[in-house]
PyMOL CGO cylinders between C-alpha atoms (Angstrom):
from pymol import cmd
from pymol.cgo import CYLINDER

trace = [
    CYLINDER, 283.80, 209.28, 16.45, 280.36, 210.73, 17.18, 0.3, 1, 1, 1, 1, 1, 1,
    CYLINDER, 280.36, 210.73, 17.18, 276.89, 209.93, 15.92, 0.3, 1, 1, 1, 1, 1, 1,
    CYLINDER, 276.89, 209.93, 15.92, 274.00, 212.30, 16.68, 0.3, 1, 1, 1, 1, 1, 1,
    CYLINDER, 274.00, 212.30, 16.68, 270.38, 212.63, 15.71, 0.3, 1, 1, 1, 1, 1, 1,
    CYLINDER, 270.38, 212.63, 15.71, 268.03, 215.40, 16.70, 0.3, 1, 1, 1, 1, 1, 1,
    CYLINDER, 268.03, 215.40, 16.70, 264.81, 216.99, 15.77, 0.3, 1, 1, 1, 1, 1, 1,
    CYLINDER, 264.81, 216.99, 15.77, 262.09, 219.46, 16.58, 0.3, 1, 1, 1, 1, 1, 1,
    CYLINDER, 262.09, 219.46, 16.58, 258.85, 217.46, 16.90, 0.3, 1, 1, 1, 1, 1, 1,
    CYLINDER, 258.85, 217.46, 16.90, 256.91, 220.58, 17.88, 0.3, 1, 1, 1, 1, 1, 1,
    CYLINDER, 256.91, 220.58, 17.88, 257.67, 224.28, 17.60, 0.3, 1, 1, 1, 1, 1, 1,
    CYLINDER, 257.67, 224.28, 17.60, 258.37, 224.40, 21.34, 0.3, 1, 1, 1, 1, 1, 1,
    CYLINDER, 258.37, 224.40, 21.34, 260.48, 221.22, 21.75, 0.3, 1, 1, 1, 1, 1, 1,
    CYLINDER, 260.48, 221.22, 21.75, 263.91, 220.19, 20.47, 0.3, 1, 1, 1, 1, 1, 1,
    CYLINDER, 263.91, 220.19, 20.47, 265.50, 216.83, 21.37, 0.3, 1, 1, 1, 1, 1, 1,
    CYLINDER, 265.50, 216.83, 21.37, 268.87, 215.31, 20.50, 0.3, 1, 1, 1, 1, 1, 1,
    CYLINDER, 268.87, 215.31, 20.50, 270.48, 211.92, 21.12, 0.3, 1, 1, 1, 1, 1, 1,
    CYLINDER, 270.48, 211.92, 21.12, 274.17, 211.28, 20.59, 0.3, 1, 1, 1, 1, 1, 1,
    CYLINDER, 274.17, 211.28, 20.59, 276.73, 208.57, 21.14, 0.3, 1, 1, 1, 1, 1, 1,
    CYLINDER, 276.73, 208.57, 21.14, 280.42, 208.21, 20.51, 0.3, 1, 1, 1, 1, 1, 1,
    CYLINDER, 280.42, 208.21, 20.51, 283.84, 207.05, 21.58, 0.3, 1, 1, 1, 1, 1, 1,
    CYLINDER, 283.84, 207.05, 21.58, 287.16, 208.70, 22.24, 0.3, 1, 1, 1, 1, 1, 1,
    CYLINDER, 287.16, 208.70, 22.24, 290.65, 207.56, 23.17, 0.3, 1, 1, 1, 1, 1, 1,
    CYLINDER, 290.65, 207.56, 23.17, 293.06, 209.63, 25.24, 0.3, 1, 1, 1, 1, 1, 1,
    CYLINDER, 293.06, 209.63, 25.24, 296.75, 208.97, 25.85, 0.3, 1, 1, 1, 1, 1, 1,
    CYLINDER, 296.75, 208.97, 25.85, 298.56, 209.97, 29.03, 0.3, 1, 1, 1, 1, 1, 1,
    CYLINDER, 298.56, 209.97, 29.03, 302.06, 210.75, 27.74, 0.3, 1, 1, 1, 1, 1, 1,
    CYLINDER, 302.06, 210.75, 27.74, 303.51, 211.08, 31.24, 0.3, 1, 1, 1, 1, 1, 1,
    CYLINDER, 303.51, 211.08, 31.24, 302.21, 207.81, 32.73, 0.3, 1, 1, 1, 1, 1, 1,
    CYLINDER, 302.21, 207.81, 32.73, 302.18, 206.05, 29.37, 0.3, 1, 1, 1, 1, 1, 1,
    CYLINDER, 302.18, 206.05, 29.37, 298.60, 204.80, 29.57, 0.3, 1, 1, 1, 1, 1, 1,
    CYLINDER, 298.60, 204.80, 29.57, 295.73, 204.94, 27.15, 0.3, 1, 1, 1, 1, 1, 1,
    CYLINDER, 295.73, 204.94, 27.15, 292.02, 205.09, 27.97, 0.3, 1, 1, 1, 1, 1, 1,
    CYLINDER, 292.02, 205.09, 27.97, 289.04, 204.46, 25.69, 0.3, 1, 1, 1, 1, 1, 1,
    CYLINDER, 289.04, 204.46, 25.69, 285.72, 205.99, 26.68, 0.3, 1, 1, 1, 1, 1, 1,
    CYLINDER, 285.72, 205.99, 26.68, 282.28, 205.36, 25.17, 0.3, 1, 1, 1, 1, 1, 1,
    CYLINDER, 282.28, 205.36, 25.17, 279.55, 207.87, 25.88, 0.3, 1, 1, 1, 1, 1, 1,
    CYLINDER, 279.55, 207.87, 25.88, 275.84, 208.43, 25.27, 0.3, 1, 1, 1, 1, 1, 1,
    CYLINDER, 275.84, 208.43, 25.27, 273.79, 211.56, 25.85, 0.3, 1, 1, 1, 1, 1, 1,
    CYLINDER, 273.79, 211.56, 25.85, 270.28, 212.94, 25.55, 0.3, 1, 1, 1, 1, 1, 1,
    CYLINDER, 270.28, 212.94, 25.55, 269.37, 216.64, 25.51, 0.3, 1, 1, 1, 1, 1, 1,
    CYLINDER, 269.37, 216.64, 25.51, 266.15, 218.61, 25.31, 0.3, 1, 1, 1, 1, 1, 1,
    CYLINDER, 266.15, 218.61, 25.31, 265.02, 222.25, 25.14, 0.3, 1, 1, 1, 1, 1, 1,
    CYLINDER, 265.02, 222.25, 25.14, 261.40, 223.20, 25.79, 0.3, 1, 1, 1, 1, 1, 1,
    CYLINDER, 261.40, 223.20, 25.79, 259.80, 226.62, 25.44, 0.3, 1, 1, 1, 1, 1, 1,
    CYLINDER, 259.80, 226.62, 25.44, 257.00, 227.04, 27.98, 0.3, 1, 1, 1, 1, 1, 1,
    CYLINDER, 257.00, 227.04, 27.98, 254.19, 229.63, 28.16, 0.3, 1, 1, 1, 1, 1, 1,
    CYLINDER, 254.19, 229.63, 28.16, 254.88, 232.93, 29.90, 0.3, 1, 1, 1, 1, 1, 1,
    CYLINDER, 254.88, 232.93, 29.90, 258.47, 233.30, 28.60, 0.3, 1, 1, 1, 1, 1, 1,
    CYLINDER, 258.47, 233.30, 28.60, 259.72, 230.26, 30.56, 0.3, 1, 1, 1, 1, 1, 1,
    CYLINDER, 259.72, 230.26, 30.56, 262.39, 227.97, 29.11, 0.3, 1, 1, 1, 1, 1, 1,
    CYLINDER, 262.39, 227.97, 29.11, 263.24, 224.45, 30.35, 0.3, 1, 1, 1, 1, 1, 1,
    CYLINDER, 263.24, 224.45, 30.35, 266.31, 222.50, 29.28, 0.3, 1, 1, 1, 1, 1, 1,
    CYLINDER, 266.31, 222.50, 29.28, 268.06, 219.37, 30.39, 0.3, 1, 1, 1, 1, 1, 1,
    CYLINDER, 268.06, 219.37, 30.39, 270.69, 216.82, 29.50, 0.3, 1, 1, 1, 1, 1, 1,
    CYLINDER, 270.69, 216.82, 29.50, 271.94, 213.45, 30.63, 0.3, 1, 1, 1, 1, 1, 1,
    CYLINDER, 271.94, 213.45, 30.63, 275.29, 211.85, 29.79, 0.3, 1, 1, 1, 1, 1, 1,
    CYLINDER, 275.29, 211.85, 29.79, 276.82, 208.47, 30.61, 0.3, 1, 1, 1, 1, 1, 1,
    CYLINDER, 276.82, 208.47, 30.61, 280.53, 207.80, 30.08, 0.3, 1, 1, 1, 1, 1, 1,
    CYLINDER, 280.53, 207.80, 30.08, 281.93, 204.28, 30.35, 0.3, 1, 1, 1, 1, 1, 1,
    CYLINDER, 281.93, 204.28, 30.35, 285.55, 203.19, 30.31, 0.3, 1, 1, 1, 1, 1, 1,
    CYLINDER, 285.55, 203.19, 30.31, 287.66, 200.37, 31.67, 0.3, 1, 1, 1, 1, 1, 1,
    CYLINDER, 287.66, 200.37, 31.67, 288.48, 202.49, 34.72, 0.3, 1, 1, 1, 1, 1, 1,
    CYLINDER, 288.48, 202.49, 34.72, 285.14, 203.99, 35.73, 0.3, 1, 1, 1, 1, 1, 1,
    CYLINDER, 285.14, 203.99, 35.73, 281.58, 204.85, 34.80, 0.3, 1, 1, 1, 1, 1, 1,
    CYLINDER, 281.58, 204.85, 34.80, 280.31, 208.41, 35.10, 0.3, 1, 1, 1, 1, 1, 1,
    CYLINDER, 280.31, 208.41, 35.10, 276.74, 209.69, 34.87, 0.3, 1, 1, 1, 1, 1, 1,
    CYLINDER, 276.74, 209.69, 34.87, 275.80, 213.33, 34.98, 0.3, 1, 1, 1, 1, 1, 1,
    CYLINDER, 275.80, 213.33, 34.98, 272.50, 215.15, 34.64, 0.3, 1, 1, 1, 1, 1, 1,
    CYLINDER, 272.50, 215.15, 34.64, 271.83, 218.84, 34.16, 0.3, 1, 1, 1, 1, 1, 1,
    CYLINDER, 271.83, 218.84, 34.16, 268.61, 220.78, 34.17, 0.3, 1, 1, 1, 1, 1, 1,
    CYLINDER, 268.61, 220.78, 34.17, 267.63, 224.43, 34.13, 0.3, 1, 1, 1, 1, 1, 1,
    CYLINDER, 267.63, 224.43, 34.13, 264.51, 226.53, 34.23, 0.3, 1, 1, 1, 1, 1, 1,
    CYLINDER, 264.51, 226.53, 34.23, 264.81, 230.15, 33.20, 0.3, 1, 1, 1, 1, 1, 1,
    CYLINDER, 264.81, 230.15, 33.20, 262.53, 233.09, 32.65, 0.3, 1, 1, 1, 1, 1, 1,
    CYLINDER, 262.53, 233.09, 32.65, 263.20, 235.57, 29.86, 0.3, 1, 1, 1, 1, 1, 1,
    CYLINDER, 263.20, 235.57, 29.86, 262.57, 239.22, 30.63, 0.3, 1, 1, 1, 1, 1, 1,
]
cmd.load_cgo(trace, "trace")
């Protein structure tokens, strides 16, 4: 199940927040794992044909917690 909300507060900026849960089954080992996750993403158009984007995600389960962040800056030619 996933729930997401996003919007474009300005012409140059888009943001999105999402959260959800998933369950996976390991048919070989016979185990099951439930994971809950949350994420935030943004895209920003900058002057001079520059583009900035980023995301952050946190996954939590009974076995481990994982956090990952991603960012990029690009120039369009």
